[in-house]
C-alpha positions in Angstrom: 27.8 -36.1 -5.6 25.7 -34.5 -8.3 22.0 -34.0 -8.9 20.1 -32.8 -11.9 18.2 -29.5 -11.8 15.3 -29.5 -14.2 14.8 -26.0 -15.6 13.5 -24.6 -18.9 13.5 -27.1 -21.7 14.6 -30.0 -19.4 18.2 -28.8 -19.7 20.4 -30.5 -17.0 22.5 -28.1 -15.0 24.8 -30.0 -12.6 26.2 -28.5 -9.4 27.9 -30.0 -6.5 26.1 -30.0 -3.2 26.6 -30.4 0.6 27.1 -34.0 1.8 25.7 -33.8 5.3 23.4 -35.9 7.4 23.6 -39.3 8.9 21.1 -42.1 9.3 17.5 -41.5 10.5 16.7 -43.7 13.5 13.0 -43.5 12.9 12.3 -43.6 9.2 8.5 -44.1 9.3 7.3 -41.4 11.7 3.7 -40.5 11.1 4.3 -36.8 11.6 7.0 -34.7 9.9 9.7 -33.2 12.1 9.5 -29.6 13.0 13.1 -29.0 11.8 12.5 -30.8 8.4 15.1 -33.4 9.0 14.6 -37.0 7.8 12.0 -36.1 5.3 14.3 -38.0 2.9 15.6 -41.0 4.8 18.3 -42.0 2.2 21.9 -41.7 3.5 23.4 -38.3 2.7 20.0 -36.8 2.1 18.5 -36.7 5.5 19.1 -32.9 6.0 17.7 -31.9 2.6 15.2 -29.1 3.2 15.8 -28.9 6.9 16.3 -25.6 8.9 19.9 -24.5 8.6 20.5 -26.4 5.3 22.0 -24.4 2.5 20.1 -23.2 -0.5 20.5 -24.8 -3.9 21.1 -23.2 -7.3 20.0 -23.4 -10.9 23.3 -21.9 -12.1 26.7 -21.9 -10.4 27.4 -18.7 -8.4 29.2 -15.7 -10.0 31.4 -14.9 -7.0 34.0 -12.3 -7.7 36.8 -14.5 -6.4 35.0 -17.8 -7.1 34.6 -18.4 -3.3 32.4 -15.9 -1.5 33.0 -12.3 -2.6 29.8 -10.7 -3.9 29.1 -10.0 -7.5 30.0 -6.4 -7.7 32.0 -6.1 -11.0 30.8 -5.5 -14.5 31.9 -7.8 -17.3 34.0 -4.8 -18.4 35.9 -4.8 -15.1 34.2 -1.6 -13.7 31.9 -1.7 -10.7 28.3 -2.5 -11.1 26.0 0.5 -10.5 24.8 1.0 -6.9 21.7 -1.0 -6.1 20.1 2.2 -4.9 21.0 4.0 -8.1 19.3 1.2 -10.1 16.2 1.4 -7.8 15.9 5.2 -7.9 16.4 5.4 -11.7 14.3 2.5 -12.9 11.4 2.1 -10.4 8.8 4.7 -9.6 5.6 4.8 -7.6 2.4 4.9 -9.6 -1.0 3.3 -8.7 -1.4 0.5 -11.3 -4.0 -1.8 -9.9 -4.3 -5.4 -11.1 -7.6 -6.0 -12.9 -8.1 -9.5 -11.4 -6.3 -10.1 -8.1 -6.7 -8.6 -4.7 -4.4 -7.6 -1.8 -5.1 -10.9 -0.1 -3.2 -12.6 -2.8 -0.2 -10.3 -2.1 -0.5 -11.0 1.6 -0.8 -14.8 1.3 2.4 -14.7 -0.8 4.3 -13.1 2.0 2.9 -15.6 4.5 4.0 -18.4 2.1 7.5 -17.2 1.4 8.1 -16.8 5.2 7.1 -20.5 5.6 9.8 -21.7 3.1 12.7 -19.3 3.2 14.6 -16.9 5.5 18.1 -15.7 4.9 20.1 -16.5 8.0 22.0 -13.3 9.0 25.8 -13.4 9.4 25.6 -11.3 12.5 22.8 -9.8 14.6 25.1 -7.0 15.8 26.8 -6.1 12.5 26.5 -2.4 11.7 27.7 -1.2 8.3 26.6 2.5 8.2 26.5 5.2 10.8 23.2 5.6 12.6 22.2 8.6 10.4 23.4 6.9 7.2 25.9 9.6 6.4 28.9 7.4 6.1 30.1 3.8 6.3 31.4 2.7 9.7 35.1 2.4 10.2 36.3 -1.3 10.4 33.0 -2.8 9.5 32.0 -6.4 10.1 33.4 -8.7 7.3 29.8 -9.5 6.3 29.0 -5.9 5.6 28.0 -5.0 2.0 26.5 -1.5 2.5 24.7 0.1 -0.4 26.2 3.4 -1.6 23.7 6.3 -2.0 24.3 9.1 -4.5 24.6 12.7 -3.1 21.9 13.6 -5.6 19.6 10.8 -4.8 16.0 11.9 -5.4 14.9 11.0 -1.9 17.8 10.3 0.5 19.9 13.3 -0.4 17.6 15.6 1.6 18.6 13.8 4.7 22.3 13.5 3.9 22.1 9.7 3.6 25.0 8.2 1.6 24.9 4.6 3.0 22.2 2.0 3.4 22.6 -0.9 5.7 23.1 -4.4 4.3 24.6 -7.5 5.9 25.3 -10.6 3.8 23.6 -14.0 4.3 25.4 -16.5 6.4 27.0 -19.4 4.5 27.5 -23.0 5.5 30.8 -24.2 7.0 33.1 -25.4 4.3 34.0 -28.3 6.6 30.4 -29.5 6.2 30.2 -28.7 2.5 32.5 -30.3 0.0 32.2 -27.4 -2.4 34.7 -24.7 -3.2 32.3 -21.8 -2.8 29.9 -20.3 -0.3 26.4 -21.8 0.2 23.8 -19.5 1.8 21.8 -20.8 4.7 18.0 -20.7 5.2 17.1 -20.3 8.9 13.7 -22.0 8.5 12.6 -25.3 6.9 12.5 -25.3 3.2 9.2 -27.3 3.0 5.7 -25.9 2.9 5.1 -27.2 6.4 3.5 -24.4 8.4 6.8 -23.5 10.1 5.5 -19.9 10.3 2.7 -21.2 12.6 4.6 -24.0 14.5 8.3 -22.9 14.3 11.2 -24.7 12.8 12.3 -26.7 15.9 10.6 -28.8 18.5 11.7 -26.3 21.2 10.1 -23.4 19.4 6.9 -25.4 18.9 6.7 -26.3 22.6 6.8 -22.6 23.5 3.9 -21.9 21.2 1.7 -24.7 22.4 -1.0 -24.5 25.1 -0.1 -28.1 26.0 -3.8 -28.8 26.6 -6.3 -30.1 24.1 -3.8 -29.9 21.2 -4.2 -26.1 21.0 -1.8 -23.3 20.4 -1.5 -20.5 22.9 -3.7 -17.5 22.1 -5.4 -14.4 23.5 -9.1 -15.0 23.7 -12.2 -12.8 23.9 -14.8 -15.5 24.2 -17.9 -13.3 23.7 -16.5 -11.7 20.5 -14.8 -14.9 19.2 -11.8 -12.6 18.9 -8.9 -15.0 19.2 -5.4 -13.6 18.6 -1.8 -14.9 18.8 -0.1 -14.6 22.2 1.8 -11.4 23.0 5.5 -11.0 22.2 7.2 -8.8 24.7 10.7 -9.1 23.2 12.3 -5.7 22.8 12.4 -4.6 19.2 9.8 -7.1 18.0 7.5 -4.2 17.2 7.6 -0.4 16.9 7.9 1.3 20.3 4.5 3.0 19.8 2.7 -0.3 19.4 0.6 -1.3 22.3 0.4 -5.0 21.2 2.9 -7.2 19.5 2.3 -10.9 18.6 4.4 -14.1 18.7 4.0 -17.0 16.3 6.4 -19.5 14.7 8.2 -16.8 12.6 9.6 -13.6 14.1 8.7 -11.6 11.0 5.0 -11.8 11.7 4.6 -8.2 12.8 6.1 -6.7 9.7 2.7 -5.5 8.4 -0.8 -5.8 10.0 -2.2 -7.8 7.1 0.4 -10.5 7.7 -0.5 -10.7 11.3 -4.2 -11.2 10.2 -3.3 -14.1 8.0 -1.3 -15.7 10.8 -4.3 -15.1 13.1 -6.5 -16.9 10.6 -4.3 -20.0 10.7 -3.9 -19.9 14.4 -7.7 -19.9 14.7 -8.0 -22.7 12.2 -5.6 -24.8 14.2 -7.5 -24.3 17.5 -10.9 -24.7 15.8 -9.8 -28.1 14.4 -8.2 -29.1 17.7 -11.3 -28.4 19.6 -13.4 -30.5 17.2 -11.0 -33.4 17.2 -10.9 -33.3 21.0 -14.7 -33.7 21.1 -14.7 -36.5 18.4 -11.9 -38.4 20.1 -11.9 -37.6 23.9 -9.4 -40.4 24.5 -6.7 -38.7 22.4 -3.8 -37.1 24.2 -2.8 -33.5 23.8 0.1 -34.6 21.7 -2.1 -36.7 19.3 -4.6 -33.9 18.9 -1.9 -31.3 18.3 0.0 -33.4 15.7 -3.2 -34.5 13.9 -4.4 -30.9 13.8 -1.0 -29.7 12.5 -1.0 -32.4 9.9 -4.4 -31.2 8.6 -3.5 -27.5 8.7 -0.3 -28.1 6.7 -2.3 -30.1 4.2 -4.8 -27.2 3.9 -2.0 -24.7 3.2 -0.4 -27.0 0.6 -3.7 -27.5 -1.1 -4.5 -23.7 -1.2 -1.0 -23.0 -2.5 -1.2 -25.5 -5.5 -4.9 -25.2 -6.1 -5.6 -21.5 -5.7 -2.4 -19.4 -5.3 0.2 -20.8 -7.7 -2.0 -21.0 -10.8 -2.5 -17.2 -10.5 1.2 -16.6 -10.2 2.7 -18.7 -13.0 -0.4 -19.2 -15.3 -1.9 -22.3 -16.8 1.0 -23.2 -19.2 3.6 -23.5 -16.5 1.2 -25.3 -14.2 0.8 -27.9 -16.9 4.4 -27.9 -18.0 5.7 -28.6 -14.4 2.7 -30.8 -13.5 1.8 -28.6 -10.6 -2.0 -29.1 -10.4 -3.2 -31.0 -7.4 -4.1 -34.7 -7.8 -7.5 -36.2 -7.5 -7.1 -38.8 -4.8 -3.6 -40.1 -4.0 -0.6 -38.8 -5.9 2.5 -40.8 -6.7 5.2 -38.3 -7.6 7.5 -38.4 -4.6 11.1 -38.8 -5.8 13.9 -39.2 -3.2 16.4 -38.0 -5.9 14.7 -34.5 -5.9 16.2 -32.1 -3.5 13.4 -29.8 -2.3 15.7 -27.1 -0.9 15.0 -23.5 -1.8 16.9 -22.1 -4.8 18.9 -18.9 -4.4 17.4 -17.7 -7.6 13.9 -18.1 -6.1 14.7 -16.7 -2.7 16.9 -13.8 -3.7 15.1 -12.8 -6.9 12.1 -14.5 -8.5 9.7 -14.8 -5.5 10.4 -11.2 -4.5 8.1 -10.2 -7.4 5.4 -9.7 -4.7 7.0 -6.5 -3.5 5.8 -4.8 -6.7 2.2 -5.8 -5.8 2.1 -4.0 -2.5 -0.3 -1.0 -2.6 0.6 2.4 -1.2 -2.5 2.4 1.0 -4.5 -0.4 2.7 -8.3 -0.4 2.9 -8.7 -0.9 6.6 -11.8 -0.5 8.8 -12.3 3.2 9.2 -10.7 4.2 5.9 -7.5 4.1 3.9 -4.2 3.9 5.8 -0.7 4.4 4.4 0.9 1.0 4.1 4.1 1.9 6.0 2.0 3.2 8.9 1.0 -0.4 9.6 4.5 -1.8 9.8 5.3 -3.3 13.2 2.2 -2.1 14.9 -0.7 -4.6 14.8 -2.4 -3.0 17.8 -5.7 -2.5 16.0 -6.3 -6.2 15.7 -7.6 -6.1 19.3 -10.6 -4.0 18.2 -13.8 -6.2 18.3 -14.7 -6.1 14.6 -11.3 -5.3 13.0 -10.3 -8.8 11.9 -13.5 -9.2 9.8 -13.3 -5.7 8.5 -9.6 -6.0 7.5 -10.3 -9.1 5.4 -13.4 -7.5 3.8 -11.1 -4.7 2.7 -8.2 -6.7 1.3 -10.7 -9.1 -0.5 -12.1 -6.1 -2.4 -8.9 -4.0 -2.8 -6.8 -4.8 -6.0 -3.1 -5.6 -5.6 -0.7 -3.8 -7.8 0.6 -5.1 -11.1 4.0 -6.7 -11.2 5.9 -4.0 -13.1 8.4 -1.2 -12.6 6.3 0.5 -10.0 6.8 0.1 -6.2 5.1 1.8 -3.4 7.2 4.5 -1.6 6.2 2.7 1.6 8.8 0.1 0.8 11.3 2.2 -1.2 11.5 5.2 1.2 9.9 4.2 4.5 10.6 0.6 5.1 11.2 0.1 8.8 12.6 3.6 9.7 14.7 3.9 12.8 13.2 5.8 15.7 13.7 9.5 15.3 14.5 9.3 11.6 12.1 10.4 8.8 13.3 7.8 6.3 13.6 4.0 6.1 15.2 1.4 3.9 14.6 0.8 0.2 13.4 -2.8 -0.3 14.1 -2.8 -4.1 17.8 -1.9 -3.3 17.9 -4.6 -0.8 16.5 -7.1 -3.3 19.1 -6.2 -5.9 21.9 -6.3 -3.4 20.7 -9.6 -2.1 21.1 -11.1 -5.5 24.6 -9.8 -5.7 25.3 -11.1 -2.2 24.2 -14.6 -3.4 26.3 -14.0 -6.6 23.4 -14.7 -8.9 24.5 -14.6 -12.5 23.1 -11.9 -14.6 19.6 -11.9 -16.2 21.1 -12.8 -19.6 22.4 -16.1 -18.2 18.9 -17.2 -17.4 17.6 -16.2 -20.8 20.3 -18.3 -22.4 19.6 -21.2 -20.1 15.9 -21.2 -21.1 16.8 -20.9 -24.8 15.4 -17.4 -25.1 16.8 -14.5 -26.9 19.7 -13.0 -25.0 19.7 -9.2 -24.8 23.0 -8.4 -26.6 22.2 -4.7 -26.9 20.3 -2.4 -24.5 17.9 -1.6 -27.4 16.6 -5.2 -27.0 14.9 -4.0 -23.7 12.6 -1.7 -25.6 12.5 2.0 -26.3 11.5 3.1 -22.8 13.9 1.0 -20.8 16.9 0.9 -23.0 18.2 4.4 -22.4 17.7 4.0 -18.6 19.5 0.7 -18.5 22.3 2.0 -20.7 22.9 4.9 -18.3 23.2 2.5 -15.4 25.0 -0.6 -16.6 28.1 -0.9 -18.7 26.9 -3.9 -20.6 23.6 -5.9 -21.1 25.3 -8.8 -19.5 25.5 -6.8 -16.2 21.7 -6.5 -15.7 20.7 -8.1 -12.4 18.3 -11.1 -12.5 15.9 -9.3 -10.2 15.8 -6.2 -12.4 15.5 -8.1 -15.7 12.8 -10.4 -14.3 10.7 -7.8 -12.8 10.7 -5.7 -16.0 9.3 -8.6 -18.1 5.7 -8.4 -19.3 3.5 -10.9 -17.4 2.6 -14.0 -19.5 -1.0 -14.9 -20.1 -2.9 -15.9 -17.0 0.1 -15.1 -14.7 1.3 -12.2 -12.7 5.0 -12.6 -13.6 7.0 -12.8 -16.8 8.5 -15.9 -18.3 11.8 -16.0 -16.4 10.3 -15.7 -13.0 7.5 -18.1 -14.0 10.1 -20.7 -14.9 12.1 -20.3 -11.7 9.0 -20.3 -9.5 7.5 -23.3 -11.2 10.8 -25.2 -10.9 10.9 -24.4 -7.2 7.4 -25.6 -6.5 7.9 -28.7 -8.5 10.8 -29.5 -6.2 8.8 -28.7 -3.1 6.1 -31.1 -4.3 8.2 -33.9 -5.6 10.9 -33.8 -2.9 8.5 -33.8 0.1 7.7 -37.4 1.3 5.0 -35.9 3.6 3.2 -34.0 0.8 -0.5 -34.0 1.7 -1.7 -36.0 -1.3 1.0 -38.7 -1.2 -0.5 -42.1 -0.3 0.6 -45.1 1.8 3.3 -46.2 -0.5 5.5 -43.2 0.2 3.9 -41.1 3.0 4.0 -42.6 6.5 1.5 -39.9 7.6 -0.9 -40.3 4.7 -4.6 -39.5 5.0 -7.3 -41.9 4.3 -9.0 -41.4 1.0 -12.2 -39.9 2.5 -10.0 -37.5 4.6 -8.0 -36.5 1.6 -11.2 -35.8 -0.4 -12.3 -33.5 2.4 -9.0 -31.6 2.3 -9.1 -31.3 -1.5 -12.5 -29.5 -1.2 -11.0 -26.8 1.0 -10.6 -23.3 -0.2 -9.2 -20.1 1.4 -12.7 -18.7 1.3 -13.8 -21.7 3.4 -11.1 -21.0 6.0 -12.1 -17.3 6.2 -15.7 -18.2 6.8 -14.8 -20.9 9.5 -12.7 -18.4 11.4 -14.4 -15.0 11.0 -15.5 -13.2 14.2 -19.1 -13.2 12.9 -19.5 -15.8 10.2 -23.3 -15.1 10.1 -22.7 -11.7 8.6 -19.4 -12.4 6.8 -19.4 -12.7 3.0 -16.5 -13.8 0.8 -16.0 -14.5 -2.9 -15.5 -18.2 -3.7 -12.2 -17.4 -5.5 -10.6 -15.6 -2.6 -7.6 -14.3 -4.5 -9.8 -12.8 -7.3 -11.7 -9.5 -7.1 -15.4 -9.9 -6.6 -16.4 -8.1 -9.9 -15.4 -11.1 -12.0 -18.2 -13.2 -13.4 -19.2 -16.0 -11.0 -17.1 -14.6 -8.1 -19.7 -12.4 -6.4 -19.4 -12.5 -2.5 -21.4 -15.3 -0.9 -22.7 -15.8 2.6 -20.6 -18.2 4.6 -23.7 -20.4 4.7 -23.7 -20.8 0.9 -23.0 -24.2 -0.6 -20.3 -22.4 -2.8 -18.2 -22.0 0.3 -17.0 -25.5 1.3 -16.3 -26.6 4.9 -14.2 -29.4 6.3 -16.1 -32.4 7.7 -13.9 -33.6 10.5 -16.1 -36.6 11.2 -13.8 -38.6 9.0 -11.1 -38.3 11.7 -13.3 -39.9 14.4 -11.7 -43.2 15.6 
């Protein structure tokens, strides 16, 4: 079976796909399943976008052996340069703040990407390098693809590190997939469905629920309105020095304290709505209140993504080209032929642009804090006024430009092991992940989009060409992530044209291939909102959610365009009581 991928100038790239999934017994359920199954009820498509379903592709993979071996060879037959050598040579760390967008935009992007994609590991126990990184292990796991480090590396050489850990993404069983090559698996649902809040299975969701009044479990400080996610006491969930560690629908929540804050925001939003619905409809069961609340929260997230976040990422031209703007009233774009599953090009390259936007410091209550010092230690969120203060800081602090600059917090100190003064290099991991997924080179995507292919290194410009020529044997070797991140952002966007194309294509799929998309009406969506309910949701902004869930909304101020810095005209911070900050009228949900 084949399906068309729409990319670039509507060029049709055909790739075979998995034929899995049987009949759906209940085709018209009001609420989407937690695991994403049966969103599409047509035979052979019932698993599209579900947790554990393989990723799709724009272009066929460039596996070395055509089956699964990683893309490690140059077109000349030599080995590609080490991903760490590329990272160390091309990417530095300079403070280059964005003139328009703030750190909240960076952080919402991470929250969003965790909702829709997670590379499923091949093995939780695989170790590819010795503990100190000095050598590879003997007889490594077959999924190991460790990253070599030069003995003259500008950072790791001082510690004698010659090997960085890297385990390949798990692939779907070939018995379940009628394709001749590996298909990488996503461990979470591919849909924008709040799986980071609710989990990607009914079992996970049940563990997160209070099972009373439709609410999620939480830690509460009634007097201070300081509601936090429940504690996670799993060993390794946080740094050993952390006094508190939190549990939500995604186990990556504690990676950085600002991510925990965004998860806390949506936890509070769920419980706030659930309490109101319980009062409006006291005859509703816990299950009904929970599912109705979940349906509203997912709709809020989808609306914020397409109305506020995505236009800033890809710019007005691509929003129009891919018809990504939200509808007024009901939409009618659901297409059961569109597979919404995440693209490898999106997951392993394009949507990793956000790593370049991470600042070296975070403006937290009490002063600046090195970003890597906030990894896996969210303890400070328990402080009475920290939640509000953190959001005030990231609303006013600029994110970094998408360019060749990356904070050392993620290129030197990402998740260091206890007792070691160094961590991982996220840029190296990004490049290696693209090779793991066997993404074709950057030039292949330029050609696909009918743009000028870089036939000579000089075509990359006077500054980059000598660096690239020192690293790669041929322009056709340049990795998609490298070429895409080095592009100049297009007008009104934070990314260049190649990444804008891939990201727009992906979100068009997520919109057109989701039967439960929030604006779809009764003809397609069995869980559709009434028109007055939909109109309420379409008024929602992230600023409104921040006001509704602040510890002290009477003193909290927020700019109406929450992803933009407050110095822009018309975006001065407003009181939460301002009519410029909309709120959700839940009276339309009263029976």
